[in-house]
C-alpha positions in Angstrom: 13.9 -11.3 9.0 10.4 -12.8 9.2 8.6 -10.2 7.1 5.5 -12.4 6.9 5.1 -12.5 10.7 5.6 -8.8 10.9 3.0 -8.0 8.3 0.5 -10.4 9.8 0.8 -9.0 13.3 1.1 -5.3 12.3 -1.3 -3.1 14.1 -0.6 0.2 12.3 0.1 1.6 8.8 3.6 2.6 10.2 4.3 -1.1 11.1 3.6 -2.2 7.6 5.5 0.7 6.1 8.6 -0.3 8.1 8.5 -3.7 6.4 8.1 -2.0 3.0 11.1 0.3 3.5 13.3 -2.6 4.8 12.5 -4.8 1.9 13.1 -2.1 -0.7 16.4 -1.1 1.0 17.5 -4.8 1.3 16.6 -5.7 -2.3 17.1 -2.5 -4.3 19.4 -0.6 -2.0 17.2 2.5 -2.2 15.2 4.6 0.3 13.1 7.7 0.4 13.5 9.9 3.4 10.9 12.5 4.6 8.0 10.7 3.0 4.5 11.4 4.3 1.6 9.0 4.1 -2.0 10.1 4.2 -5.4 8.4 3.9 -8.5 9.8 2.3 -11.7 8.8 0.5 -10.8 8.8 -3.3 -14.2 7.2 -4.2 -14.8 3.9 -5.9 -16.8 2.2 -8.7 -18.0 -1.4 -8.9 -15.4 -2.0 -11.6 -12.4 -0.4 -9.8 -10.9 2.4 -7.9 -7.6 4.2 -7.3 -5.9 2.3 -4.5 -3.3 4.9 -3.8 -1.0 7.4 -5.5 2.4 9.0 -5.0 2.7 12.8 -5.3 6.2 13.7 -6.4 5.6 17.3 -5.6 4.6 16.7 -2.1 6.7 13.6 -1.4 3.5 11.9 -0.2 1.7 8.7 -0.6 -2.1 9.0 -0.5 -4.1 5.8 0.2 -7.7 5.4 -0.7 -9.6 4.4 2.5 -12.7 3.2 0.5 -11.2 -0.3 -0.4 -9.7 -0.6 3.1 -13.2 -0.3 4.5 -14.5 -2.8 2.0 -11.7 -5.3 2.9 -12.6 -5.0 6.6 -16.2 -5.9 5.7 -15.5 -8.8 3.4 -12.1 -10.3 4.3 -10.2 -8.8 7.2 -7.4 -11.3 6.8 -6.6 -9.5 3.5 -6.2 -6.1 5.0 -2.5 -6.0 6.0 -1.4 -7.7 2.8 -3.4 -5.3 0.6 -2.0 -2.4 2.6 1.5 -3.8 2.2 0.9 -4.2 -1.6 -0.3 -0.6 -2.2 2.4 0.9 0.1 5.1 -1.1 -1.6 3.9 0.0 -5.1 3.8 3.7 -4.2 7.1 3.5 -2.2 8.8 2.2 -5.4 7.4 5.2 -7.2 8.8 7.4 -4.5 12.4 6.1 -5.1 12.2 7.0 -8.8 10.3 4.3 -10.7 7.7 6.4 -12.5 6.9 3.9 -15.2 3.7 2.1 -14.1 4.5 -1.2 -15.9 8.0 -1.3 -14.5 6.7 -0.5 -11.0 4.2 -3.3 -11.1 6.9 -5.7 -12.2 9.2 -4.7 -9.3 6.3 -5.1 -6.8 5.7 -8.6 -8.2 9.4 -9.4 -8.1 9.9 -8.3 -4.6 6.7 -10.0 -3.3 7.7 -13.2 -5.0 11.3 -13.0 -3.7 10.3 -12.4 -0.1 7.1 -14.4 0.1 7.0 -17.0 -2.7 4.6 -17.6 -5.6 1.6 -18.7 -3.5 1.6 -15.9 -0.9 -1.3 -13.4 -0.9 1.1 -10.5 -1.4 2.4 -12.1 -4.6 -1.1 -12.9 -5.7 -2.1 -9.3 -5.3 0.9 -8.2 -7.3 0.2 -10.7 -10.0 -3.5 -10.2 -10.4 -5.3 -7.8 -8.1 -8.5 -8.1 -10.2 -9.3 -11.5 -8.7 -9.6 -9.8 -5.4 -12.1 -7.2 -6.7 -15.2 -8.6 -4.8 -13.3 -7.8 -1.6 -12.0 -4.4 -2.8 -15.0 -2.8 -4.4 -18.6 -2.1 -3.4 -21.2 -4.0 -5.4 -22.9 -0.9 -6.8 -22.8 -0.1 -10.5 -22.4 3.6 -10.2 -19.5 5.8 -9.2 -19.3 6.5 -5.4 -17.7 9.9 -5.2 -15.6 10.8 -2.2 -17.6 11.7 0.9 -14.8 13.7 2.5 -11.5 14.4 0.8 -9.7 15.6 3.9 -6.4 13.8 4.3 -5.6 12.0 7.6 -1.8 11.9 7.9 -0.4 8.7 9.3 1.9 9.2 12.4 5.1 7.3 12.8 5.8 6.7 9.1 9.3 8.2 9.0 10.5 6.6 12.3 14.2 6.4 11.2 14.3 10.2 10.5 12.2 11.4 13.5 13.7 9.4 16.4 14.7 12.7 18.0 11.0 13.5 18.7 9.6 12.2 21.9 
């Protein structure tokens, strides 16, 4: 399966999430059904941000749209790979890896296995800080969220909703 080509040509969050789920199933033999994905403004700071988080109680991944907007401004070619990276990280949390250090190691291991050491996904997993100029806004103060309403991503759980037309 050419996961690189699929990520590169992906047009939606759901397209990228399908790759994430397939890689995790193939490599770890695990999946999480019924998961929802939402996007909202979680704010940012010039030194960092929360890229995404997994809510165990809601079985939901929430992705911060602030860095996504920044990537589109500074390096659009990074967009799909960054989205893959954060979705993979949070999806691994959703299958039961709650230890942050272990999850980071797994994300790096999977990225390296499927894409090699020099691939952008592996580089993001290895050292996301080197991408900070493309991920954060160059202000020195906290930019609080403008609107915290969650936009739910359609088509995320394709396998379990194929009965819906």
